[in-house]
BALOBA-1460 file (C-alpha; in Angstrom, 3 decimals):
// residues 274
<rec num="1" residu="m" x="79.127" y="126.431" z="126.697"/>
<rec num="2" residu="p" x="81.891" y="127.666" z="129.039"/>
<rec num="3" residu="e" x="83.909" y="130.651" z="127.877"/>
<rec num="4" residu="f" x="87.191" y="129.023" z="128.936"/>
<rec num="5" residu="d" x="88.772" y="125.635" z="128.361"/>
<rec num="6" residu="v" x="91.571" y="125.086" z="130.889"/>
<rec num="7" residu="n" x="93.910" y="122.106" z="130.586"/>
<rec num="8" residu="l" x="96.429" y="121.459" z="133.373"/>
<rec num="9" residu="l" x="99.667" y="120.392" z="131.648"/>
<rec num="10" residu="l" x="102.011" y="120.173" z="134.627"/>
<rec num="11" residu="d" x="101.820" y="120.577" z="138.401"/>
<rec num="12" residu="t" x="104.944" y="119.624" z="140.322"/>
<rec num="13" residu="g" x="103.956" y="121.178" z="143.622"/>
<rec num="14" residu="t" x="106.548" y="123.869" z="142.883"/>
<rec num="15" residu="l" x="105.121" y="125.253" z="139.675"/>
<rec num="16" residu="s" x="102.103" y="124.690" z="137.483"/>
<rec num="17" residu="v" x="101.392" y="125.183" z="133.787"/>
<rec num="18" residu="r" x="97.981" y="125.419" z="132.141"/>
<rec num="19" residu="d" x="96.834" y="125.710" z="128.558"/>
<rec num="20" residu="v" x="93.973" y="128.238" z="128.621"/>
<rec num="21" residu="r" x="91.726" y="128.728" z="125.600"/>
<rec num="22" residu="c" x="89.019" y="131.362" z="125.386"/>
<rec num="23" residu="r" x="86.245" y="131.554" z="122.774"/>
<rec num="24" residu="g" x="86.468" y="135.353" z="122.854"/>
<rec num="25" residu="e" x="82.772" y="136.184" z="122.772"/>
<rec num="26" residu="c" x="83.104" y="139.240" z="125.033"/>
<rec num="27" residu="r" x="83.748" y="142.126" z="122.633"/>
<rec num="28" residu="h" x="83.610" y="144.796" z="125.355"/>
<rec num="29" residu="r" x="85.158" y="144.827" z="128.802"/>
<rec num="30" residu="s" x="84.283" y="141.819" z="130.925"/>
<rec num="31" residu="a" x="83.369" y="141.961" z="134.574"/>
<rec num="32" residu="e" x="86.329" y="142.501" z="136.893"/>
<rec num="33" residu="e" x="88.358" y="139.422" z="137.802"/>
<rec num="34" residu="c" x="91.477" y="138.733" z="139.850"/>
<rec num="35" residu="t" x="93.757" y="135.785" z="140.564"/>
<rec num="36" residu="a" x="94.914" y="134.371" z="143.878"/>
<rec num="37" residu="a" x="98.485" y="133.894" z="142.623"/>
<rec num="38" residu="t" x="100.661" y="135.801" z="140.155"/>
<rec num="39" residu="h" x="100.498" y="134.297" z="136.658"/>
<rec num="40" residu="l" x="102.911" y="134.713" z="133.758"/>
<rec num="41" residu="v" x="100.742" y="134.368" z="130.658"/>
<rec num="42" residu="f" x="102.203" y="133.655" z="127.209"/>
<rec num="43" residu="p" x="99.630" y="134.106" z="124.417"/>
<rec num="44" residu="y" x="100.334" y="131.848" z="121.444"/>
<rec num="45" residu="r" x="97.155" y="132.174" z="119.367"/>
<rec num="46" residu="g" x="94.742" y="135.028" z="118.731"/>
<rec num="47" residu="v" x="94.638" y="138.370" z="120.500"/>
<rec num="48" residu="y" x="92.795" y="140.100" z="123.332"/>
<rec num="49" residu="v" x="93.071" y="143.313" z="125.337"/>
<rec num="50" residu="r" x="93.697" y="143.328" z="129.085"/>
<rec num="51" residu="h" x="92.541" y="146.347" z="131.093"/>
<rec num="52" residu="v" x="93.903" y="147.318" z="134.518"/>
<rec num="53" residu="g" x="92.210" y="150.520" z="135.600"/>
<rec num="54" residu="a" x="92.823" y="153.118" z="132.886"/>
<rec num="55" residu="e" x="95.780" y="151.172" z="131.425"/>
<rec num="56" residu="q" x="95.513" y="148.479" z="128.780"/>
<rec num="57" residu="s" x="97.800" y="146.075" z="126.929"/>
<rec num="58" residu="v" x="97.289" y="144.060" z="123.757"/>
<rec num="59" residu="a" x="97.965" y="140.389" z="124.397"/>
<rec num="60" residu="d" x="99.490" y="138.521" z="121.466"/>
<rec num="61" residu="a" x="102.310" y="136.067" z="120.823"/>
<rec num="62" residu="n" x="104.973" y="138.774" z="121.002"/>
<rec num="63" residu="h" x="104.399" y="139.390" z="124.727"/>
<rec num="64" residu="v" x="104.256" y="137.885" z="128.179"/>
<rec num="65" residu="l" x="101.539" y="139.337" z="130.431"/>
<rec num="66" residu="f" x="101.627" y="139.575" z="134.214"/>
<rec num="67" residu="f" x="98.438" y="138.844" z="136.137"/>
<rec num="68" residu="n" x="99.390" y="139.943" z="139.647"/>
<rec num="69" residu="a" x="97.830" y="138.266" z="142.663"/>
<rec num="70" residu="g" x="94.847" y="140.245" z="143.917"/>
<rec num="71" residu="q" x="94.995" y="142.820" z="141.091"/>
<rec num="72" residu="a" x="91.630" y="143.493" z="139.439"/>
<rec num="73" residu="y" x="91.534" y="143.349" z="135.653"/>
<rec num="74" residu="q" x="89.103" y="143.116" z="132.748"/>
<rec num="75" residu="v" x="89.432" y="141.495" z="129.317"/>
<rec num="76" residu="s" x="87.939" y="142.355" z="125.933"/>
<rec num="77" residu="h" x="88.131" y="140.713" z="122.497"/>
<rec num="78" residu="p" x="87.842" y="143.412" z="119.810"/>
<rec num="79" residu="v" x="89.077" y="140.898" z="117.191"/>
<rec num="80" residu="e" x="87.105" y="137.727" z="116.479"/>
<rec num="81" residu="g" x="88.598" y="134.274" z="116.877"/>
<rec num="82" residu="g" x="89.284" y="133.963" z="120.579"/>
<rec num="83" residu="d" x="92.709" y="133.276" z="122.012"/>
<rec num="84" residu="a" x="94.920" y="130.652" z="123.615"/>
<rec num="85" residu="c" x="97.665" y="131.115" z="126.212"/>
<rec num="86" residu="l" x="100.177" y="129.160" z="128.244"/>
<rec num="87" residu="s" x="99.734" y="130.231" z="131.873"/>
<rec num="88" residu="l" x="102.547" y="129.662" z="134.360"/>
<rec num="89" residu="v" x="102.484" y="129.993" z="138.160"/>
<rec num="90" residu="l" x="105.741" y="130.067" z="140.123"/>
<rec num="91" residu="p" x="106.347" y="130.471" z="143.857"/>
<rec num="92" residu="e" x="106.868" y="134.077" z="144.934"/>
<rec num="93" residu="a" x="110.421" y="133.346" z="146.086"/>
<rec num="94" residu="t" x="111.296" y="131.907" z="142.665"/>
<rec num="95" residu="l" x="109.907" y="134.948" z="140.870"/>
<rec num="96" residu="q" x="111.917" y="137.264" z="143.095"/>
<rec num="97" residu="e" x="115.036" y="135.252" z="142.357"/>
<rec num="98" residu="l" x="114.523" y="135.218" z="138.570"/>
<rec num="99" residu="a" x="113.122" y="138.699" z="137.946"/>
<rec num="100" residu="p" x="115.291" y="141.832" z="137.923"/>
<rec num="101" residu="a" x="114.399" y="144.005" z="140.906"/>
<rec num="102" residu="e" x="113.305" y="146.901" z="138.690"/>
<rec num="103" residu="l" x="110.489" y="144.759" z="137.240"/>
<rec num="104" residu="l" x="108.961" y="143.909" z="140.608"/>
<rec num="105" residu="q" x="106.632" y="145.995" z="142.722"/>
<rec num="106" residu="r" x="108.406" y="147.885" z="145.475"/>
<rec num="107" residu="s" x="105.568" y="147.864" z="147.977"/>
<rec num="108" residu="g" x="106.451" y="144.427" z="149.291"/>
<rec num="109" residu="e" x="103.468" y="142.908" z="147.494"/>
<rec num="110" residu="p" x="104.187" y="140.039" z="145.087"/>
<rec num="111" residu="g" x="103.905" y="140.907" z="141.418"/>
<rec num="112" residu="f" x="105.213" y="143.060" z="138.601"/>
<rec num="113" residu="r" x="105.173" y="146.786" z="137.950"/>
<rec num="114" residu="e" x="104.422" y="146.397" z="134.215"/>
<rec num="115" residu="q" x="101.396" y="144.789" z="132.618"/>
<rec num="116" residu="c" x="103.495" y="143.080" z="129.967"/>
<rec num="117" residu="l" x="106.910" y="142.727" z="128.332"/>
<rec num="118" residu="s" x="107.926" y="141.972" z="124.769"/>
<rec num="119" residu="i" x="109.592" y="138.590" z="124.261"/>
<rec num="120" residu="d" x="111.957" y="137.416" z="121.540"/>
<rec num="121" residu="p" x="111.497" y="134.550" z="119.029"/>
<rec num="122" residu="r" x="113.516" y="132.072" z="121.109"/>
<rec num="123" residu="a" x="111.089" y="132.569" z="123.996"/>
<rec num="124" residu="q" x="108.207" y="131.958" z="121.570"/>
<rec num="125" residu="a" x="109.877" y="128.707" z="120.496"/>
<rec num="126" residu="l" x="110.237" y="127.603" z="124.132"/>
<rec num="127" residu="v" x="106.511" y="128.215" z="124.670"/>
<rec num="128" residu="a" x="105.718" y="125.997" z="121.685"/>
<rec num="129" residu="l" x="108.164" y="123.242" z="122.670"/>
<rec num="130" residu="l" x="106.771" y="123.140" z="126.194"/>
<rec num="131" residu="r" x="103.134" y="123.168" z="125.167"/>
<rec num="132" residu="h" x="103.440" y="120.529" z="122.457"/>
<rec num="133" residu="g" x="105.778" y="118.385" z="124.550"/>
<rec num="134" residu="l" x="103.535" y="118.438" z="127.632"/>
<rec num="135" residu="h" x="100.390" y="117.836" z="125.568"/>
<rec num="136" residu="n" x="101.996" y="114.823" z="123.908"/>
<rec num="137" residu="g" x="103.643" y="113.496" z="127.066"/>
<rec num="138" residu="v" x="107.147" y="113.496" z="125.588"/>
<rec num="139" residu="i" x="108.748" y="115.814" z="128.171"/>
<rec num="140" residu="e" x="109.648" y="114.539" z="131.635"/>
<rec num="141" residu="p" x="108.740" y="116.824" z="134.569"/>
<rec num="142" residu="l" x="112.384" y="117.586" z="135.382"/>
<rec num="143" residu="e" x="113.088" y="118.641" z="131.798"/>
<rec num="144" residu="a" x="109.876" y="120.672" z="131.664"/>
<rec num="145" residu="e" x="110.773" y="122.518" z="134.875"/>
<rec num="146" residu="g" x="114.207" y="123.358" z="133.479"/>
<rec num="147" residu="l" x="112.727" y="124.657" z="130.223"/>
<rec num="148" residu="l" x="110.116" y="126.692" z="132.101"/>
<rec num="149" residu="l" x="112.743" y="128.384" z="134.249"/>
<rec num="150" residu="t" x="114.753" y="129.104" z="131.100"/>
<rec num="151" residu="l" x="111.645" y="130.600" z="129.497"/>
<rec num="152" residu="v" x="111.007" y="132.847" z="132.501"/>
<rec num="153" residu="s" x="114.648" y="133.936" z="132.724"/>
<rec num="154" residu="r" x="114.767" y="134.726" z="129.031"/>
<rec num="155" residu="s" x="111.443" y="136.579" z="129.075"/>
<rec num="156" residu="l" x="112.431" y="138.725" z="132.056"/>
<rec num="157" residu="g" x="116.081" y="139.164" z="131.118"/>
<rec num="158" residu="p" x="117.343" y="142.662" z="130.268"/>
<rec num="159" residu="r" x="118.743" y="141.603" z="126.878"/>
<rec num="160" residu="t" x="115.516" y="140.100" z="125.551"/>
<rec num="161" residu="a" x="112.676" y="141.716" z="127.507"/>
<rec num="162" residu="r" x="111.400" y="145.187" z="126.714"/>
<rec num="163" residu="a" x="108.854" y="147.206" z="128.629"/>
<rec num="164" residu="p" x="106.711" y="149.507" z="126.467"/>
<rec num="165" residu="r" x="107.611" y="152.995" z="127.718"/>
<rec num="166" residu="s" x="105.957" y="155.961" z="126.095"/>
<rec num="167" residu="t" x="103.021" y="158.311" z="126.509"/>
<rec num="168" residu="r" x="99.534" y="156.862" z="126.811"/>
<rec num="169" residu="l" x="98.568" y="158.476" z="123.497"/>
<rec num="170" residu="r" x="101.424" y="156.801" z="121.643"/>
<rec num="171" residu="r" x="100.776" y="153.439" z="123.278"/>
<rec num="172" residu="s" x="97.134" y="153.744" z="122.226"/>
<rec num="173" residu="l" x="98.179" y="154.223" z="118.597"/>
<rec num="174" residu="v" x="100.459" y="151.185" z="118.780"/>
<rec num="175" residu="d" x="97.701" y="149.090" z="120.367"/>
<rec num="176" residu="r" x="95.323" y="150.012" z="117.540"/>
<rec num="177" residu="a" x="98.000" y="149.066" z="114.997"/>
<rec num="178" residu="k" x="98.423" y="145.651" z="116.646"/>
<rec num="179" residu="l" x="94.680" y="145.015" z="116.582"/>
<rec num="180" residu="l" x="94.532" y="146.081" z="112.939"/>
<rec num="181" residu="l" x="97.246" y="143.548" z="112.062"/>
<rec num="182" residu="a" x="95.407" y="140.868" z="114.061"/>
<rec num="183" residu="s" x="92.108" y="141.581" z="112.315"/>
<rec num="184" residu="d" x="93.565" y="140.428" z="108.968"/>
<rec num="185" residu="p" x="96.812" y="138.571" z="109.776"/>
<rec num="186" residu="t" x="97.590" y="137.354" z="106.243"/>
<rec num="187" residu="r" x="97.066" y="140.698" z="104.526"/>
<rec num="188" residu="r" x="100.159" y="142.301" z="103.033"/>
<rec num="189" residu="w" x="99.703" y="145.698" z="104.553"/>
<rec num="190" residu="t" x="101.394" y="148.880" z="103.398"/>
<rec num="191" residu="l" x="102.218" y="151.742" z="105.735"/>
<rec num="192" residu="a" x="99.907" y="154.016" z="103.764"/>
<rec num="193" residu="a" x="96.998" y="151.585" z="104.113"/>
<rec num="194" residu="m" x="97.577" y="151.158" z="107.845"/>
<rec num="195" residu="a" x="97.920" y="154.911" z="108.392"/>
<rec num="196" residu="a" x="94.687" y="155.500" z="106.476"/>
<rec num="197" residu="e" x="92.852" y="152.955" z="108.641"/>
<rec num="198" residu="l" x="94.266" y="154.411" z="111.847"/>
<rec num="199" residu="g" x="93.915" y="158.037" z="110.823"/>
<rec num="200" residu="g" x="97.414" y="159.513" z="110.799"/>
<rec num="201" residu="s" x="100.768" y="159.793" z="109.104"/>
<rec num="202" residu="a" x="102.687" y="156.743" z="107.868"/>
<rec num="203" residu="v" x="105.954" y="158.301" z="109.051"/>
<rec num="204" residu="y" x="104.557" y="159.036" z="112.518"/>
<rec num="205" residu="l" x="103.108" y="155.527" z="112.806"/>
<rec num="206" residu="t" x="106.469" y="153.983" z="111.868"/>
<rec num="207" residu="q" x="108.415" y="156.087" z="114.336"/>
<rec num="208" residu="v" x="106.006" y="155.600" z="117.241"/>
<rec num="209" residu="f" x="105.719" y="151.841" z="116.746"/>
<rec num="210" residu="q" x="109.504" y="151.470" z="116.670"/>
<rec num="211" residu="q" x="109.831" y="153.558" z="119.824"/>
<rec num="212" residu="v" x="107.206" y="151.674" z="121.828"/>
<rec num="213" residu="e" x="107.863" y="148.099" z="120.665"/>
<rec num="214" residu="g" x="111.544" y="148.312" z="119.790"/>
<rec num="215" residu="l" x="111.143" y="146.779" z="116.348"/>
<rec num="216" residu="p" x="109.595" y="147.789" z="113.009"/>
<rec num="217" residu="l" x="105.988" y="147.049" z="112.114"/>
<rec num="218" residu="y" x="106.896" y="144.489" z="109.454"/>
<rec num="219" residu="r" x="109.056" y="142.511" z="111.865"/>
<rec num="220" residu="y" x="106.346" y="142.606" z="114.504"/>
<rec num="221" residu="q" x="103.841" y="141.183" z="112.023"/>
<rec num="222" residu="l" x="106.376" y="138.561" z="110.934"/>
<rec num="223" residu="r" x="106.853" y="137.370" z="114.505"/>
<rec num="224" residu="v" x="103.099" y="137.026" z="114.989"/>
<rec num="225" residu="r" x="102.848" y="134.947" z="111.796"/>
<rec num="226" residu="l" x="105.765" y="132.745" z="112.842"/>
<rec num="227" residu="a" x="104.205" y="132.215" z="116.259"/>
<rec num="228" residu="r" x="101.063" y="130.973" z="114.505"/>
<rec num="229" residu="a" x="103.296" y="128.551" z="112.601"/>
<rec num="230" residu="l" x="104.768" y="127.253" z="115.879"/>
<rec num="231" residu="d" x="101.229" y="126.547" z="117.037"/>
<rec num="232" residu="r" x="100.098" y="124.741" z="113.897"/>
<rec num="233" residu="i" x="103.158" y="122.904" z="112.540"/>
<rec num="234" residu="p" x="102.647" y="119.693" z="114.566"/>
<rec num="235" residu="q" x="99.214" y="119.130" z="112.968"/>
<rec num="236" residu="e" x="100.141" y="120.155" z="109.414"/>
<rec num="237" residu="d" x="101.270" y="117.681" z="106.728"/>
<rec num="238" residu="d" x="101.661" y="120.266" z="103.961"/>
<rec num="239" residu="l" x="104.007" y="123.005" z="105.174"/>
<rec num="240" residu="s" x="103.880" y="124.782" z="101.819"/>
<rec num="241" residu="a" x="100.110" y="125.189" z="102.137"/>
<rec num="242" residu="l" x="100.605" y="126.444" z="105.696"/>
<rec num="243" residu="a" x="103.125" y="129.015" z="104.461"/>
<rec num="244" residu="f" x="100.652" y="130.469" z="101.972"/>
<rec num="245" residu="e" x="97.824" y="130.374" z="104.513"/>
<rec num="246" residu="l" x="99.922" y="132.406" z="106.945"/>
<rec num="247" residu="g" x="100.629" y="135.058" z="104.318"/>
<rec num="248" residu="f" x="104.129" y="134.120" z="103.149"/>
<rec num="249" residu="s" x="104.915" y="134.522" z="99.467"/>
<rec num="250" residu="s" x="106.468" y="131.035" z="99.168"/>
<rec num="251" residu="h" x="107.567" y="128.027" z="101.170"/>
<rec num="252" residu="s" x="111.200" y="129.126" z="100.874"/>
<rec num="253" residu="h" x="110.337" y="132.565" z="102.279"/>
<rec num="254" residu="f" x="108.540" y="130.904" z="105.188"/>
<rec num="255" residu="a" x="111.359" y="128.407" z="105.825"/>
<rec num="256" residu="s" x="114.034" y="131.111" z="105.698"/>
<rec num="257" residu="a" x="112.176" y="133.397" z="108.119"/>
<rec num="258" residu="f" x="111.433" y="130.467" z="110.453"/>
<rec num="259" residu="r" x="115.069" y="129.340" z="110.471"/>
<rec num="260" residu="q" x="116.331" y="132.854" z="111.092"/>
<rec num="261" residu="a" x="113.959" y="133.320" z="114.030"/>
<rec num="262" residu="y" x="114.174" y="129.891" z="115.679"/>
<rec num="263" residu="g" x="117.454" y="128.424" z="114.513"/>
<rec num="264" residu="r" x="115.975" y="125.472" z="112.647"/>
<rec num="265" residu="s" x="113.737" y="124.751" z="109.668"/>
<rec num="266" residu="p" x="109.986" y="124.167" z="110.050"/>
<rec num="267" residu="s" x="110.404" y="120.472" z="109.225"/>
<rec num="268" residu="a" x="113.255" y="120.099" z="111.739"/>
<rec num="269" residu="f" x="111.145" y="121.795" z="114.404"/>
<rec num="270" residu="k" x="108.266" y="119.452" z="113.660"/>
<rec num="271" residu="q" x="110.590" y="116.448" z="113.882"/>
<rec num="272" residu="s" x="111.967" y="117.643" z="117.252"/>
<rec num="273" residu="l" x="108.466" y="117.535" z="118.753"/>
<rec num="274" residu="r" x="108.309" y="113.800" z="118.127"/>
């Protein structure tokens, strides 16, 4: 069986969008790969690690990753379950127009200086609306292009995007914390339990995670859970059962967190996809 399942959702001649799903059987680093064009990749399910030389980044629903044209990379899946991503290709001129200059490479080559950026919940919601709408054929190409450009602008904008800036040692600790959360996404972790698993101080873990990601551990985990809800809501008839399955204490807790993050209730979001 092929490792990847790639579904072309939109190709206007100007931009293209693909839904890419990976079974995640490669636990260790894969062979080196590279792309012919720069891709903006929005994970929406599962987790993997992307390696560029000695640097790495954890790919999950809280980030957009940049696969630069001609840049060699490797992928590993330390957590079972595979992953799924929305992959977007834009013309180089469009990227240069949308992206702040400080995010782009200065060598004249197309692409980004960072491996990834954090995105906010509204960007996550746009990913879900686009994917579900294009899969179901309820979004016209013109509307989809407008939403995609909004998604890119929001993801690269200075008010919503955040580049992880810290020492390699601190980023490594944060990466291990992300993978620990992904290994048991519904578990109600405590700081002490996470620190014990990672081998360190709960206070240090809290401070480093906040510094690197710009938000507390609990909110990071909440956003990952809510992103899983965005993925699954269209197929779910019992939203209360989904809430418990995702680790929420009640349907009201789930609905309140969802509304606060995305500006509408889970049922209203599901209705909007129709």
